Structures are given as structure tokens and as C-alpha cells.
C-alpha positions in Angstrom: 194.9 -162.9 146.6 193.0 -162.7 144.1 189.7 -164.7 144.0 187.9 -166.4 140.8 186.1 -163.3 138.2 182.2 -163.5 138.3 179.2 -161.4 137.5 179.4 -158.2 139.3 175.2 -156.5 139.9 176.2 -152.8 139.3 172.9 -151.5 141.1 174.4 -153.8 144.5 175.0 -150.8 146.3 172.9 -149.0 146.4 170.3 -152.1 146.7 172.6 -153.5 150.3 172.3 -149.1 151.3 168.8 -148.9 150.6 168.0 -152.5 153.1 170.1 -151.9 155.3 168.3 -148.1 155.9 165.0 -149.9 156.3 166.2 -152.0 159.0 167.7 -149.3 160.8 164.0 -147.4 160.5 162.0 -149.8 161.2 164.2 -150.9 164.3 162.6 -149.1 167.3 165.3 -146.9 168.9 165.8 -148.6 172.0 166.5 -151.4 170.4 169.1 -149.9 168.5 170.7 -148.2 171.4 171.2 -152.1 172.7 172.1 -152.8 170.0 175.1 -150.8 169.2 176.7 -152.3 172.7 178.1 -155.2 173.9 175.8 -158.1 174.0 176.2 -160.2 176.9 180.1 -162.1 177.8 182.7 -162.2 174.9 182.0 -165.2 172.6 184.9 -167.9 172.5 186.1 -170.8 170.7 184.8 -171.4 167.5 182.1 -168.2 166.8 178.8 -169.8 165.0 178.5 -167.3 162.2 175.6 -165.2 161.3 174.1 -163.0 158.7 175.9 -162.1 155.4 179.0 -163.9 155.7 179.4 -164.7 152.1 177.6 -166.4 149.7 177.0 -166.9 146.0 174.5 -167.8 143.4 175.0 -166.5 140.1 172.5 -163.8 138.4 170.8 -163.9 142.1 173.9 -162.1 144.3 177.4 -162.0 145.0 178.7 -161.3 148.8 182.8 -162.1 149.0 184.0 -161.8 151.7 187.7 -162.9 150.5 190.6 -161.6 152.5 188.9 -160.2 155.4 189.8 -158.6 158.2 188.2 -157.6 161.3 188.3 -154.1 162.9 185.4 -151.8 165.9 184.2 -148.7 166.1 182.6 -148.8 169.5 181.5 -151.4 170.4 180.5 -152.5 166.6 182.2 -154.5 164.6 183.3 -154.0 160.4 185.0 -156.9 158.2 185.9 -155.6 155.2 187.1 -157.9 152.8 188.1 -158.8 148.4 186.3 -156.8 146.3 183.8 -158.3 143.2 185.7 -159.2 140.5 184.4 -158.4 137.3 187.2 -156.6 134.2 184.3 -154.7 133.1 183.5 -152.8 136.2 185.7 -153.3 139.0 184.8 -154.0 142.4 186.6 -151.8 145.0 187.2 -153.5 149.3 183.7 -154.5 150.6 182.3 -153.8 153.6 179.8 -155.5 156.2 179.2 -154.2 159.4 177.9 -156.1 163.2 176.1 -153.9 165.7 176.3 -157.0 168.1 179.0 -159.3 168.5 182.0 -160.2 166.0 179.6 -163.8 165.3 176.9 -161.5 164.1 174.4 -160.7 162.4 176.1 -159.3 159.8 175.1 -157.3 157.0 176.8 -157.0 154.0 177.1 -153.0 152.9 178.1 -152.9 149.7 181.9 -151.5 148.4 183.6 -148.7 148.9 184.0 -147.0 144.8 187.0 -148.3 143.3 190.1 -145.4 142.8 190.3 -144.5 139.3 194.1 -144.8 139.4 193.6 -148.3 140.4 192.8 -148.6 136.9 196.0 -147.6 135.8 196.9 -151.7 137.5 195.0 -153.7 134.8 192.8 -154.2 138.2 189.5 -156.9 138.6 188.8 -155.5 141.5 190.1 -154.6 145.1 192.1 -157.2 147.5 193.2 -158.1 150.6 192.0 -154.7 153.1 193.8 -154.2 155.7 192.2 -151.9 158.1 194.1 -149.5 161.2 193.0 -147.6 163.8 195.0 -144.0 164.8 193.4 -141.0 166.7 189.3 -142.1 165.7 190.6 -141.8 162.3 190.0 -145.6 160.4 193.2 -146.6 157.8 192.2 -148.7 154.9 194.7 -150.3 152.9 194.1 -152.1 150.0 196.2 -154.3 147.1 195.4 -152.9 143.5 197.2 -155.7 141.2 196.1 -158.3 138.5 196.1 -162.4 138.8 200.2 -163.5 138.4 202.1 -160.2 137.8 204.1 -157.7 141.4 203.3 -154.6 139.0 201.0 -153.7 142.1 200.0 -150.7 144.3 199.2 -150.6 148.3 196.9 -148.0 148.6 195.3 -145.6 151.3 191.6 -145.1 152.3 190.3 -143.1 155.8 188.0 -142.5 157.4 185.9 -141.1 161.2 183.3 -142.7 159.4 184.2 -146.7 158.6 180.2 -147.7 158.1 179.2 -145.0 156.0 180.8 -146.2 152.3 180.8 -142.5 150.9 182.7 -141.5 153.9 185.9 -143.1 152.9 188.6 -140.9 151.0 191.2 -141.8 148.7 194.8 -141.0 149.2 196.5 -142.9 146.6 199.5 -145.4 146.7 201.4 -145.9 149.3 203.6 -148.3 148.2 204.9 -150.1 144.4 206.4 -152.5 142.9 206.9 -153.9 139.3 209.2 -156.6 137.5 212.8 -154.9 138.9 211.8 -155.5 142.6 211.5 -159.0 144.2 208.5 -158.6 146.3 205.3 -158.2 145.6 203.0 -155.0 146.9 199.9 -156.9 147.9 198.3 -157.9 151.2 199.1 -155.3 153.7 199.1 -155.4 157.2 200.2 -152.3 159.1 201.0 -152.5 162.9 202.2 -150.2 165.8 205.2 -151.5 167.7 206.9 -149.0 170.7 205.8 -145.7 168.8 206.6 -146.5 165.3 204.3 -147.9 162.6 205.7 -151.3 160.1 203.9 -152.1 156.8 204.3 -156.3 156.2 203.6 -157.3 152.2 203.6 -159.6 150.0 202.7 -162.5 147.8 205.1 -165.0 146.1 208.5 -163.9 144.3 210.5 -162.8 147.4 208.2 -163.7 149.7 207.1 -161.3 152.9 208.6 -158.4 153.6 208.1 -155.6 156.3 209.4 -151.5 155.4 208.9 -149.0 158.4 206.1 -146.7 156.9 205.8 -143.1 158.8 202.8 -141.0 159.2 201.1 -143.6 157.1 201.3 -143.4 155.1 205.9 -143.3 154.0 207.7 -146.3 153.6 211.1 -145.4 154.8 214.6 -147.4 155.3 215.1 -151.0 154.6 212.5 -153.9 152.8 213.8 -156.7 155.6 212.6 -160.3 154.8 210.2 -162.1 157.1 209.1 -165.0 155.0 209.4 -167.5 152.4 207.8 -170.8 151.2 210.4 -172.4 149.0 209.5 -176.1 149.6 206.0 -174.9 147.0 207.2 -173.1 144.1 207.5 -170.3 143.2 207.9 -169.9 146.7 204.0 -169.7 147.7 203.4 -167.7 150.6 201.3 -164.3 151.5 199.0 -162.6 153.1 201.5 -161.8 156.6 199.2 -160.8 159.8 201.9 -159.1 162.7 200.7 -159.3 166.4 201.7 -159.0 169.9 200.8 -161.4 172.8 202.1 -161.1 175.6 205.5 -161.2 175.4 206.5 -162.2 171.8 205.5 -161.5 168.4 203.7 -163.7 166.8 203.6 -163.6 162.4 200.9 -165.9 160.5 200.5 -166.5 156.4 199.6 -168.4 154.0 200.5 -171.0 151.8 200.3 -173.5 149.1 197.1 -173.4 146.2 194.4 -170.1 146.5 191.9 -169.6 144.5 190.7 -173.2 143.9 187.6 -173.7 145.5 187.7 -176.6 147.2 190.9 -177.8 145.2 192.6 -175.4 147.3 195.0 -176.2 149.5 195.6 -172.3 151.6 196.3 -173.2 155.7 197.3 -170.6 157.8 201.4 -171.5 159.6 202.8 -169.0 162.3 205.9 -168.2 163.8 207.6 -165.7 166.7 210.3 -163.5 167.6 210.6 -161.4 170.3 211.6 -158.0 168.1 207.9 -156.9 165.8 210.1 -157.3 162.6 211.7 -160.6 163.2 213.4 -163.2 163.3 210.3 -165.1 163.8 210.6 -168.6 164.0 208.3 -171.8 163.8 207.9 -174.0 166.9 211.3 -176.6 165.8 213.1 -173.5 165.6 213.2 -173.3 161.7 213.4 -169.8 160.7 210.7 -168.4 158.7 212.8 -166.3 156.3 213.7 -170.1 155.7 210.4 -171.8 154.9 209.7 -172.3 158.2 206.3 -172.1 160.0 204.3 -174.3 162.0 200.9 -175.4 161.2 197.9 -173.4 162.7 194.9 -174.1 160.6 194.4 -176.2 157.7 190.9 -177.6 156.2 188.2 -179.1 159.2 185.2 -180.8 157.9 183.6 -178.5 155.6 186.0 -176.0 155.9 188.9 -176.3 153.1 191.8 -173.9 152.2 191.2 -171.6 155.3 193.2 -168.3 155.2 193.8 -164.3 154.8 193.9 -164.6 158.8 193.2 -161.2 161.0 193.2 -160.2 164.0 191.5 -158.4 166.4 192.0 -158.1 170.6 188.8 -157.0 172.2 187.7 -157.1 175.6 190.3 -159.2 176.4 190.4 -161.5 174.0 191.6 -161.9 170.5 189.8 -163.0 167.3 191.1 -164.5 164.4 189.0 -163.9 160.9 190.0 -165.8 158.3 188.2 -166.8 154.5 187.8 -170.7 153.3 186.1 -172.5 150.4 183.0 -174.6 152.1 182.9 -177.9 150.7 179.4 -178.6 151.5 178.3 -175.6 148.7 181.2 -177.0 146.1 183.1 -174.4 147.1 181.4 -171.0 148.0 183.5 -168.3 150.1 182.5 -167.8 153.0 184.1 -166.3 156.8 184.9 -167.4 160.2 185.7 -166.4 163.3 187.8 -167.6 166.0 188.9 -167.2 169.5 192.3 -166.9 169.3 193.4 -169.8 172.1 196.8 -169.9 173.9 199.2 -173.0 174.4 202.9 -172.8 176.2 203.3 -169.4 174.3 202.0 -170.6 170.5 198.3 -170.0 169.3 196.2 -172.3 168.9 192.5 -173.3 168.2 189.3 -175.4 168.8 187.0 -177.2 167.0 183.4 -176.7 166.2 180.9 -178.1 164.4 181.9 -178.5 160.7 185.7 -179.1 161.9 185.7 -182.4 161.8 187.1 -184.7 164.2 190.5 -183.0 165.4 193.2 -185.8 164.4 194.4 -187.7 167.7 
């Protein structure tokens, strides 16, 4: 989903890259080797985030973390997120890295170059990435669109070295939509089930959809409907995430009003199914395709409008990353990683610092 337009410092990528290079050179070889592996047991609960987790000071820093996706490569963690918004100089997908833990310390690397073809979609930046790995190659799916239209496209870039911004090779659009379609080709989520790959997507319009994805770049077969939010016109639901745990597949989605700072009403809902393509139902048995969805994460303490959930299986645990608007700073977008916990076959999240008091 589109974030508020901000000024783009065109030299930021070079500055960040130079800073990372200097830091790397200043760390002894033994410390670097240690940092590139896991340190200590896997973190639990709500993680205490450190480093570059999202900041904005007009004219000074724009460190975007909207719509984060979390992935790892041989013990190194990465988060890709929506780029810096500037209609005159659109930002590509933004990347950050942590050498130790999904809690950080995180270091912002800068933006992957914006593909020229995306300008045909009137982009101010690229949106809502999702990254999956197959055979050592990382596949980055992202949205090219502008706010309020379903003339949109989901693009694909690949690399074997995700931390090298210049190594990403763009392959153009893999899925598109226009005014004649009853869906919106943004907010991609790609997942594997039984040797087949699927791409879930959608925002407003017809809600969340899914289609089979062959060769990682070719949608085939029917477009299937997964979830809607008809009670909040015009079907305010987006950001699907499908993942498996035990004998069930889970679908999370964000619904409500996004991108309004502390006035955002975004929350994350969940349903489950025995099939990776649904139908998904909530705890009451109501189908998500008919508006069902059990609340999983909503405003807590200073964290307002939590959404765009993405999960990572790591060392026997499931972690989820999401963005939120920090009420302590008037609405700065930041990211939070949490361990996904389980009760009676349903995901849940513990409370922690900044979450306020749990409901009775």
C-alpha cells in the first residue's frame, strides 16, 4: 500500500553503501566471522529491535520500512520494504540487513534501482515486496502502481547475493491488472505447496486472490478468491500472507485504513484452511471470502496501525515482521519483529514493552 510522499535524498544510497563499507572494514575478521553466524538461542516473544528500524526527519533522513518482508541467507537476515516516495525520482525497493538476529542491529543498505518499465504505471515508488528463495536464488516480487488505481503490475527481480544492491536483475512484470479487472495486482505473496508455487495478491477491488505460478514468473489457471472485507467499503483488505504450521495453512491480511499515521485503523486478521488455496475460515467458522477474519494484531500502546505481516521460519521458530506508526513520535513508520506463538492451533502474539496492558 502506498505511503505518504516524502522528499528523496538522491545521494542516500551511495552514503549508506559507503557507511556499510567503512563499518565492515573497521570490524576485525574474527568479529565478522562471529557476527555472520547465529549468536545465542533464538529470540522469543516481542523482539527488542535495534539499529535502523525506520525513521523520518524532513530534509535529514528518510529510512522507509513500510510493508516489510523478512528473509535470511546463511544466517544473515534481510528486510525489504516499500521504497522512498518521490514522484520526480521514484524509489526502488529498500533493503536493510542484520548479521546477528532478526532483532538487529539492523543497517539500512539503500534502494535497489527502479526498473524503467515501472514508470509506465505512474509510480512514486515501488511497493510491498515479498522475497522467497529457491535453489539458492532469491526472488523479489514487488508492486508497481499509484494510489487509488488498479492499473498495476507485480514485477520480479532475482539474485544469488541479496545484500549486493547492484546484483539484482529485473525480469519485468509477471502479473498485471487494469480497470477491466476485478482485482488489483499489488501486494504479492509467493509460496510453495506440494511442489507447486502460488502467488496471492490483492488490495481493495475484489479483495485477496490467488493463482498458480509456474517457473516462478508465469501465472496460470484460474484466479481464485480468498478474502474480502465488505463491511468496510470499498473492500478495505490487502497484504496477504499464506504459510503453513502443523496440519493447517494460515492466511493473514491487513484491513482498515492504512497510511494515515496515528489515525490509521489498520489491523491484521487471520483464518486457516487444510488447503493452501482455501477456503480459509476464522475462529468462528466464517469464511474469509465472505468477510471473516479473526483479529491477530491491532493497535497496542505506541504501535498504531500494525499491518503488512510477513513470516519467516528460522531455527525451529516462526517470526513475523510488520510495520506500525509510532504514536510517541507522531506517526513515524517503524518495523517490529515478533515470534509467532500458538494456542489451540491458532497464531497469537505476546504483549511486551510498548504494547500496553493486555485485555481482560
